[in-house]
C-alpha positions, 0 to 999 in steps of 0.5 A: 499500500502506497500510505501517503496516497491513501492518506491523500484520498481519505483526508482529501489533501494534496500528496505533498502535503501528506508527504511533508507531514510525514517526514516532519513526524519521522523527524520528531516534530510535534503536531503544535510545532508543525502546525504553527511554525512549519506551515510553509512545508504543509501548507498551513494544515490545521491542528485537527487535520495534522492530528487526523493524518498522524492517527491514520498514518499510525494505523496504516503503518500498523496494518502494513506491519500486520500484512507482513507477519501475516504473509511470513506465517502463511509462507512458513506453512508453505500455502502462500500463493500469488494470489493470496499474497496480491489480496492480503497486500491490497487489504484496506483494513486490519478486519480484511487481514484477519479475514484472509488469514483465517484459514491459515491462522493455528487454531485451537481444537475445533470439531473440524480439526477432530474430524481431520484428525479421524481422516474424514478429509476425503468424505468431506471433499467427496460431499463438497464436489458434489459429484458422487453417483452413490448414496453418501451412506455408502461412500461414508462407510469407506471411512470407518475406523475403529482405531480413529474412533469412526465407528458409525456412518453417521459419525463419519458424515457428521465429522465431514459436515463439520470440515465443510462447515468450518471451510465455509466459515473461513472463506474471506469472501463470504464473510465480507458479503455477510458483514456487508449485508447485516451492516446494511439490513441488520436490526439492532434489538434490545429488551429488559431482563426484567421489565418490571424494574424501573431503571434509566433504560427504560426507552430500551425495554422494547427497542429495535433499530436498523443498524445503519441508522443507530445513533452513537449515544444509543449504542453507548447506553445499549452497551452500559445497560447491558453490562449492568445487566438490565439489558439483553442486547442482540442483533438481528441479522437478514438470515434468509438472504444470507443462507440463500446466498451461501446455498448459491455459492456452496450448492453448485450441482443438483445432486440428490445425495449432497444437496440436502446435506450441504443445506444443513452445513450451510446452515450450521456454518451460518448459525454456529460459526459465521452469525456470532463473529459477525454480530461481535464485529458489527457491534464492535464496529458500532462501538468503536464509531460511537466512542470515536464520535463521543471522544470528538464531542468531549474533545471539543467541549474540553478545548472550549472549556480550556479556552475560556477566557481568564478573569484577570486582576481580581482577587477571587474568594473560592468557595467550595460548598459543603453541609455537615463539614462546612464550607471551605473558602480561599482567598486568592490574589490576582496572580493566583497566589493563596492569601487565606483560608477559612471554613464557615458553616452557614448550611445545615446542620449548624446553620450559623449564617450570621457568623459566616456573613461576618467572616466573608465581609472581614475577608472582602474588606481585608482583601479587597475581593471582587469576586466570588467563585462558588462551586456547583456541588452539594449545598451550592444552592444553599451557599448561593442564597447566603451569598446573594444576601451578603452581596446586598449588604455590602457597600462595594460591588461584588459579584459571583460566578457559579463554576462547574467543580468537575475535577476539583476533588480529584486534584485535591486529593492528588499528589499534585496538590499535596506538593502545591499546597502541603499545609492545606487539607483537601477542602482548602485545596479545592476551594483554591482550585475553584477560585483559580480556575476562574482566574486562569481555567487552562492553567488550572484545569490542566492539572486535572486528569481531563476524563474528570472534567465532566464535558462529555457523555459515556467517558467511562464506558469507552476505550480509556487509552484512546480516550485519554490520548484524544484529551492529551492531544486536545490539552496540548493543542490549547496550551501551545495555542495560548502559550505560557508564561516561562517565569510563572508557569507550574510544572503541570502546565510546561509539560503539555508544551511542545517538546517538553517532557515531564522531567524536563518541566520539573527541570525548568522549575528547579532551575527557575528556583535555583537561578532566578527568572529566565531573562532569554529564551537561549537560557533554556538550553542550560536547563538539564536534559533540554537539548536543541531539538527540544529547544527548537520545539518549545522555544516559540510556545514560551513567553518571557515578559520584560526580558532582554529581547522583546521578541521573547514575550511573543510567539515569533520563533527564535529561528525567525528573529532576524527576519523580524528585526529586518522586517522592523527595520524596513518599516522604520521601527526599532525592536524596543517599539514591540512591546506596545505592538506595531499598530497597522504594521500589515498596512505598511507591508505592500508587496508580501510575497516580494518581502518574504523573499527578501527576508528569506522566510515563507510567506505563512511565516511573514504573516504570523510575524505581522500578526504577532508584532501588531499585537504581541503575546495576544491571548486567543481566549480574549475572543471567547465569551466572558462568563456571566457575573451574577448578583442575584439568585434564581431557584427552579420554582421561579422558573416558568414557561416562556421565560427568556434568560441568558444561560452559559453552555455547560456541556454539549451532547449527541442530542442536545446541550445542557445550559446553566441559567443560574438555577442549579440544575442545568436545562436541556436545549434538545437538538430539535430546539437549537435552531429554527433557521436550519437542520441541525446534524449535530449540536456542536455545529451550532453551540460550544461549551462556554457560549453565552446563549439566550434561551426560553423555558419551555417546561419545568418538572420540579419532581424530576428536576428537569428543565427544557429550553429552547433557543427558538426565540 
């Protein structure tokens, strides 16, 4: 297989782009580095295209490796023909390679292998060839053999039938046809093991749907219901069509002695050997496609969450709500440093509301707190009431934001949190995290396993390795897109930077503690284990503010410094002018093609340098919607159909989006209610996590705590 050509077809890009990216990957370059600093070589493919190419490249290379292993195994058996070799080399999937290898794969002892050991191959051939002019019973008599335990004619015939049944099952073309037909005409069915039991799977108690129409989230729900032993799930194949097809292929002559036997063999081969395997394969394919879809949605949601704009320059009070153990509070300054922690008990069973309010007022006055970040966990609603009462009593304006605290408890009990806050208990750490994730969501959320952030669906039911790799890729892309401050970034943030491993990240922090702040990017080469290749990969993503070279505070790569200086000189600016931004630089550069040539760089690189010099160190998160700051409380009982509210999209799933409208119970905008202007194929086409949207209340179910919303206003 020509892998580059295959990738070109699959990804619908030019062959030279594919070849360039493969070369860059093989040279040890990371995806963020290739995406940002090697645009000329690949024609400005984006992060997503590059990651897809990288994943498919790995798959196709593994496929080629598998083909070679299979060919070697068959050749060793002395059974490799030119035709079979060509079929294996042309196979485009691992399933197809498995089908072709099936007859030659070393098998465990089956009914067919036992029959062969008893010397019944010859009788099987007689039946299969359908040319005998004698009853099969007479043919079988010649194969009776006490020594080999073939004592009766019927035993001999049954053994021969087993050999033929396995041969039919091993035929790659038959399997391919049956798999396609079942995928096209099969029906997924589920039923309840006990219909009297109430569960969240009730809609699947009597359910059936054609295979091609089963949505990913339903596949994952069925799998979970089956794993929890609530549902029985099966695949109803078009059995009559399949058996008719097999009979046509196997019964090639009208022979009264063999036709009925072969009909029985075909049915046995399909029902006993082929059908269970095909059902398993199709369900695996459905699961894999559902997982891929869910992982993609999870990744998009995570990206939007990580790219939420930071709230800068404010002292924040993090509030981790609870009942019996009290609410843990942490005051965090504008740089993320924890100034104070305290526990208050305004909720059940203590109900020390006034005492709690006095404590918080003192903190607000002492540290000039302007914002309260309230976690949305247990006792959040009760805490919110206290906060709103308190804000009304204050003379200075203070707002609050309800923050999704998913993963805060995971972080607070982690080794990382223990190292960061050795003097705090888990509650205090959690409160600090809740405050910081409002100040800088990206810097705080990278400390938590992405799976624990809670912006996906069925994440615990899918391939964990695949999910982790995909989410790590999303975090890596986000961190590198934003860039990090080399002098303040934690090791957990640095390790996501292109070219920086966990060890190097720790070494950077250790170097900083020992030698003070970095003053230029070249000092990175003094960090233990950070060699020239790692420096090339990471330098452009690490920022040094107020350093020796103003370009170190930008995303301009050190390899382009000479070009950037020459560009500035050409338009009459000095290097120091970069600090405030060279406004209108794009308009000053007339012939970009000619200038790029003169500077010895590509046009993409020139465009990026101009963009960066105009707004040095710009944060791409600034373009994202800001969180809604609240000063008053709304409860579910206050809602009524027809009310129009502003809300924040908290999670996007296959069948809709959950929106926080400030009542502690996110409302669901079903996919059918997302837009009245166009048909919505997937909610992500319309909304993203973090979006601020206007919604209308459709219905409120207080008992089930369900809110139905619409964006059709």
